[in-house]
C-alpha positions as CSV (number, residue, x, y, z in Angstrom):
1,M,-55.5,50.8,-0.9
2,Y,-52.7,52.6,0.8
3,D,-54.4,56.0,0.7
4,I,-57.6,54.7,2.3
5,A,-55.7,52.9,5.1
6,L,-53.6,55.9,5.8
7,Q,-56.7,58.2,5.9
8,C,-58.3,55.9,8.5
9,Y,-55.1,56.0,10.6
10,R,-54.9,59.7,10.4
11,S,-58.6,60.1,11.3
12,A,-58.2,57.8,14.4
13,A,-55.0,59.7,15.5
14,A,-56.8,63.0,15.2
15,S,-59.7,61.7,17.3
16,Y,-57.3,60.5,20.0
17,R,-55.3,63.8,19.9
18,S,-58.5,65.7,20.4
19,A,-59.5,63.5,23.4
20,V,-56.0,64.0,24.9
21,A,-56.2,67.7,24.5
22,R,-59.4,67.7,26.5
23,E,-58.1,65.4,29.2
24,E,-55.0,63.2,29.3
25,D,-55.5,59.6,30.4
26,V,-53.4,56.5,30.1
27,L,-55.7,54.5,27.8
28,T,-56.1,57.2,25.2
29,L,-52.4,58.0,25.1
30,S,-51.7,54.3,24.7
31,N,-54.3,54.0,21.9
32,L,-52.8,57.0,20.2
33,G,-49.4,55.4,20.3
34,D,-50.8,52.2,18.8
35,V,-52.4,54.1,15.9
36,L,-49.3,56.2,15.2
37,V,-47.2,53.0,15.1
38,Q,-49.6,51.4,12.6
39,S,-49.6,54.5,10.3
40,G,-45.7,54.6,10.5
41,T,-45.6,50.9,9.6
42,C,-48.0,51.5,6.7
43,L,-45.9,54.4,5.4
44,Y,-42.6,52.5,5.6
45,G,-44.3,49.5,3.9
46,V,-45.6,51.5,0.9
47,A,-42.2,53.2,0.5
48,R,-40.4,49.9,0.5
49,A,-42.9,48.4,-2.0
50,L,-42.4,51.4,-4.3
51,R,-38.7,51.0,-4.3
52,N,-39.0,47.3,-5.1
53,A,-41.7,47.6,-7.8
54,D,-42.2,49.0,-11.3
55,P,-43.0,52.7,-10.6
56,D,-46.0,52.9,-12.9
57,L,-47.6,49.7,-11.5
58,A,-46.8,50.9,-7.9
59,A,-48.4,54.4,-8.7
60,A,-51.6,52.8,-9.9
61,A,-51.8,50.5,-6.9
62,I,-51.2,53.3,-4.4
63,G,-54.2,55.3,-5.5
64,S,-55.5,57.4,-8.3
65,Q,-55.2,60.7,-6.4
66,M,-51.4,60.2,-6.0
67,A,-50.6,58.2,-9.2
68,A,-49.2,61.2,-11.2
69,E,-47.1,62.4,-8.3
70,V,-45.6,59.0,-7.6
71,A,-44.9,58.2,-11.2
72,A,-43.1,61.5,-11.8
73,A,-40.6,61.1,-8.9
74,P,-40.9,57.7,-7.3
75,S,-37.7,57.9,-5.2
76,E,-38.5,61.3,-3.8
77,W,-42.0,60.3,-3.0
78,A,-40.8,57.2,-1.2
79,A,-38.2,59.2,0.8
80,A,-40.9,61.7,1.8
81,R,-43.1,58.8,3.1
82,E,-40.2,57.5,5.1
83,V,-39.8,60.9,6.8
84,E,-43.5,60.9,7.6
85,A,-43.2,57.3,9.0
86,Q,-40.3,58.2,11.2
87,S,-42.2,61.2,12.5
88,D,-45.2,59.0,13.3
89,F,-43.1,56.4,15.1
90,M,-41.4,59.1,17.2
91,A,-44.7,60.6,18.1
92,G,-46.0,57.2,19.0
93,M,-43.0,56.5,21.3
94,S,-43.6,59.9,23.0
95,S,-47.3,58.9,23.5
96,Y,-46.3,55.6,25.1
97,E,-43.8,57.4,27.4
98,A,-46.4,59.8,28.5
99,A,-48.9,57.0,29.2
100,C,-46.3,55.1,31.3
101,S,-45.4,58.2,33.3
102,M,-49.1,58.7,34.2
103,C,-49.7,55.1,35.1
104,D,-51.3,54.5,38.5
105,S,-51.8,50.8,39.5
106,S,-54.2,51.9,42.2
107,Q,-56.5,53.2,39.5
108,G,-56.3,49.9,37.6
109,D,-53.7,51.0,35.1
110,D,-51.6,48.2,33.6
111,L,-48.0,49.4,33.5
112,P,-46.5,46.0,32.4
113,G,-49.0,45.8,29.5
114,L,-48.1,49.4,28.4
115,L,-44.4,48.5,28.5
116,C,-45.1,45.4,26.4
117,N,-46.9,47.6,23.8
118,W,-44.0,50.1,23.8
119,G,-41.5,47.3,23.3
120,S,-43.6,45.8,20.5
121,A,-43.7,49.3,18.9
122,L,-40.0,49.6,19.0
123,R,-39.6,46.2,17.5
124,S,-42.0,47.2,14.7
125,L,-39.9,50.3,14.0
126,A,-36.7,48.1,13.8
127,G,-38.5,45.8,11.4
128,C,-39.2,48.7,9.1
129,L,-35.5,49.8,8.8
130,Q,-33.5,48.6,5.9
131,D,-30.1,49.0,7.5
132,P,-29.4,46.2,10.0
133,A,-27.1,48.4,12.0
134,A,-29.9,51.0,12.4
135,R,-32.2,48.3,13.8
136,L,-30.0,47.6,16.8
137,G,-30.8,50.8,18.7
138,P,-34.6,50.3,18.7
139,L,-34.2,46.6,19.5
140,E,-32.0,47.4,22.5
141,Q,-34.7,49.9,23.7
142,A,-37.4,47.3,23.1
143,A,-35.5,44.7,25.2
144,S,-35.2,47.2,28.0
145,R,-39.0,47.9,28.0
146,L,-39.8,44.2,28.0
147,D,-37.3,43.4,30.7
148,H,-39.0,46.0,32.8
149,A,-42.4,44.5,32.0
150,A,-41.2,41.0,33.0
151,S,-39.8,42.3,36.2
152,F,-43.3,42.8,37.7
153,D,-43.3,39.0,38.2
154,R,-46.9,38.3,37.3
155,G,-46.3,34.7,36.3
156,D,-47.0,35.8,32.7
157,P,-44.8,34.3,30.0
158,A,-45.9,36.8,27.3
159,P,-43.4,39.6,28.1
160,L,-40.6,37.0,28.2
161,C,-41.6,35.5,24.8
162,S,-41.7,39.0,23.3
163,L,-38.2,39.7,24.8
164,G,-37.0,36.5,23.2
165,D,-38.4,37.7,19.8
166,V,-36.7,41.0,20.2
167,L,-33.3,39.5,21.0
168,V,-33.6,37.1,18.1
169,A,-34.3,40.1,15.8
170,A,-31.1,41.7,17.2
171,G,-29.2,38.5,16.5
172,E,-30.5,38.5,12.9
173,A,-29.4,42.1,12.5
174,A,-26.0,41.4,13.8
175,E,-25.8,38.3,11.5
176,A,-26.7,40.5,8.5
177,I,-23.9,42.9,9.4
178,A,-21.5,40.0,9.7
179,S,-22.5,38.5,6.4
180,A,-22.0,41.8,4.6
181,S,-18.5,42.1,6.1
182,S,-17.7,38.5,5.3
183,N,-18.8,38.9,1.7
184,A,-16.8,42.1,1.3
185,A,-13.7,40.4,2.8
186,A,-14.1,37.4,0.4
187,A,-14.5,39.7,-2.6
188,A,-11.4,41.7,-1.6
189,S,-9.4,38.5,-1.1
190,A,-10.5,37.2,-4.5
191,G,-9.5,40.5,-6.1
192,V,-13.1,41.2,-7.2
193,L,-13.0,44.5,-5.2
194,P,-9.9,46.6,-4.6
195,A,-9.0,47.1,-1.0
196,P,-6.1,49.0,0.8
197,E,-3.5,47.0,2.5
198,G,-4.8,45.6,5.8
199,E,-8.4,46.4,5.1
200,T,-9.3,42.9,4.1
201,E,-8.0,41.5,7.4
202,A,-9.9,44.2,9.3
203,T,-13.1,43.4,7.4
204,A,-12.8,39.7,8.2
205,A,-12.2,40.5,11.8
206,A,-15.3,42.7,11.8
207,A,-17.3,39.8,10.4
208,R,-16.0,37.5,13.2
209,H,-16.9,40.1,15.8
210,W,-20.5,40.5,14.5
211,Y,-21.0,36.7,14.1
212,G,-20.1,36.5,17.8
213,I,-22.5,39.3,18.7
214,A,-25.3,37.5,16.8
215,A,-24.7,34.2,18.7
216,S,-24.6,36.1,22.0
217,Q,-28.0,37.8,21.2
218,L,-29.5,34.4,20.3
219,Q,-28.2,32.9,23.5
220,A,-29.7,35.8,25.4
221,A,-33.0,35.2,23.6
222,L,-33.0,31.7,25.1
223,T,-31.9,32.4,28.6
224,R,-33.6,35.7,29.2
225,G,-36.6,35.1,27.0
226,Y,-37.9,31.7,25.9
227,D,-36.3,29.4,28.6
228,A,-37.5,31.9,31.3
229,A,-41.0,31.7,29.8
230,L,-40.9,27.9,29.8
231,T,-39.9,28.0,33.5
232,L,-43.3,29.7,34.1
233,R,-45.3,27.5,31.7
234,R,-43.5,24.5,30.3
235,D,-45.9,24.0,27.4
236,E,-46.2,27.7,26.3
237,P,-46.4,27.4,22.5
238,E,-44.8,30.7,21.6
239,A,-41.9,29.9,23.9
240,L,-41.4,26.4,22.4
241,V,-41.5,27.7,18.9
242,G,-39.1,30.6,19.7
243,C,-36.8,28.3,21.5
244,G,-36.7,25.9,18.5
245,E,-36.1,28.7,16.1
246,A,-33.3,30.3,18.2
247,H,-31.5,27.0,18.6
248,L,-31.8,26.4,14.8
249,A,-30.3,29.8,14.2
250,L,-27.5,29.1,16.6
251,S,-26.8,25.8,14.8
252,R,-26.6,27.7,11.5
253,L,-24.2,30.3,13.0
254,A,-22.0,27.6,14.5
255,R,-21.6,25.9,11.1
256,R,-20.7,29.2,9.5
257,D,-18.1,30.7,11.8
258,P,-15.9,29.4,14.7
259,A,-16.2,32.6,16.7
260,A,-20.0,32.2,16.5
261,A,-19.6,28.6,17.6
262,A,-17.7,29.7,20.7
263,A,-20.3,32.3,21.6
264,A,-23.0,29.7,20.9
265,G,-21.7,27.4,23.6
266,G,-18.4,26.0,22.4
267,D,-15.2,25.9,24.5
268,G,-13.6,28.6,22.5
269,G,-11.2,26.3,20.8
270,G,-12.4,27.4,17.4
271,G,-11.8,24.0,15.7
272,D,-14.0,22.5,13.1
273,G,-14.9,19.6,15.5
274,D,-15.9,22.1,18.2
275,A,-18.1,24.0,15.7
276,K,-19.8,20.8,14.5
277,D,-20.5,19.6,18.1
278,V,-22.1,23.0,18.9
279,A,-24.1,22.9,15.7
280,I,-25.4,19.4,16.4
281,R,-26.2,20.2,20.0
282,H,-28.3,23.2,19.0
283,A,-30.1,21.4,16.2
284,T,-30.9,18.6,18.7
285,A,-32.4,21.1,21.1
286,A,-34.4,22.6,18.2
287,V,-35.9,19.3,17.4
288,A,-37.0,18.7,21.0
289,A,-38.6,22.2,21.3
290,L,-40.3,22.1,17.9
291,Q,-41.6,18.5,18.3
292,A,-43.2,19.6,21.7
293,A,-44.8,22.6,19.9
294,V,-46.3,20.5,17.0
295,A,-47.7,18.0,19.5
296,R,-50.5,20.6,20.1
297,P,-51.0,22.1,16.6
298,E,-54.2,23.8,17.6
299,R,-52.2,26.2,19.8
300,L,-49.8,27.3,17.0
301,G,-52.1,29.8,15.3
302,G,-53.3,29.6,11.8
303,W,-52.4,27.3,8.9
304,R,-49.4,29.4,7.8
305,Q,-47.9,29.4,11.3
306,R,-48.3,25.7,11.7
307,C,-46.6,25.0,8.4
308,D,-43.7,27.3,9.3
309,V,-43.1,25.4,12.5
310,R,-43.2,22.1,10.7
311,Y,-40.8,23.3,8.0
312,N,-38.3,24.4,10.7
313,L,-38.7,21.0,12.4
314,A,-37.9,19.4,9.0
315,C,-34.7,21.5,8.8
316,A,-33.7,20.6,12.3
317,L,-34.4,16.9,11.7
318,A,-32.2,17.0,8.6
319,L,-29.4,18.6,10.6
320,V,-29.3,15.8,13.2
321,G,-29.4,13.0,10.6
322,R,-33.1,12.1,10.9
323,A,-33.5,12.3,7.1
324,Q,-36.6,10.0,6.8
325,E,-38.6,12.1,9.2
326,A,-37.5,15.3,7.4
327,H,-38.6,13.7,4.1
328,Q,-42.1,13.0,5.4
329,L,-42.6,16.5,6.6
330,L,-41.3,18.1,3.4
331,V,-43.5,15.9,1.2
332,A,-46.5,16.9,3.3
333,L,-45.6,20.6,3.1
334,L,-45.0,20.5,-0.7
335,G,-48.3,18.6,-1.1
336,C,-50.3,21.4,0.5
337,S,-48.3,24.1,-1.3
338,A,-46.9,25.5,2.0
339,V,-43.4,25.5,0.5
340,R,-42.0,25.5,-3.1
341,P,-39.2,23.3,-4.4
342,S,-37.2,26.5,-5.1
343,E,-37.2,27.4,-1.4
344,L,-35.8,24.0,-0.5
345,A,-33.0,24.4,-3.1
346,H,-31.6,27.6,-1.4
347,D,-32.0,26.6,2.3
348,A,-28.6,25.9,3.9
349,D,-30.3,24.0,6.8
350,L,-31.1,21.3,4.3
351,E,-27.6,20.8,3.1
352,P,-27.1,17.4,4.9
353,V,-29.9,15.8,2.8
354,R,-29.2,17.7,-0.5
355,H,-27.4,14.8,-2.0
356,L,-30.1,12.2,-1.3
357,P,-32.2,10.9,-4.2
358,W,-35.5,11.7,-2.5
359,F,-34.4,15.3,-2.0
360,Q,-33.4,15.7,-5.7
361,A,-36.8,14.3,-6.6
362,L,-38.5,16.9,-4.5
363,L,-36.5,19.7,-6.2
364,A,-37.5,18.3,-9.6
365,G,-41.2,18.3,-8.5
366,A,-41.5,14.6,-8.7
């Protein structure tokens, strides 16, 4: 229950604050930051769930003590929780900053580890925000903290993998902004939405700009993050998976927009052939990385994580024309209920095999 979880977080934060008031130390400040980030994430999560659910059902699920208040004014209640969440996140960031400022390696303090925690907290904040444009600021700050952590050159791929994850998230945010602009431009061109003269062209240009930004962020995720981690440890599972997913996303962007294809590694010509070549090149790289990852499935985490990697591999195989191998993976994933036929129907990465009889049979549940 939400109220019980939040009560636990509040109690832990109060204990850490009491300890800090008696004597500030790096570990306690870091732990306080962790708890505040968890409570902020909890508050944002319940606010989002309330906005997306039936108010009465949500009120009952949140807790009997608050049910009447939530049911009476669900939007206002959710907005108040978001304000609380933002406050917790900001207090958490201040706690991390204070911990880092007190860090003394001669006393055994781990500044790179603290910077990684701070970067992860900023990424969590970005993940809670609905507006993709609002996510970019926290993600930029997170990348800065993780870059700093990686600069200590401890031979540890973890900060580099986390940096890759943050840059991928920034690429996804930029892609969401681009998609919204592209959809608005298409609607205006079709006459669905009225638009002043010249605005449709400007909106389309904005979409191209943001698709290019998305591709640049994904390229940075590879060069600054995952590829750098693989230089330190060539079989690092998180880096292999991240590398495969970033290449798959770049392939998707190259198919969608010529500007993104150029940023993703084309020659800037902007032609359909160029975009297709870039898309295939990234899909091929995705296959190589993901196959290396699934070669050691025990290192990929739990069942859900392993299935996700295999699904992405199936998509990459479909994109490079290896339909039979994609078929085998998808049959296995459907057989263990890791994926539903409806998910296959809406995945653009599976477009190359959509017309094949076996794929239609999978959609029909055969």
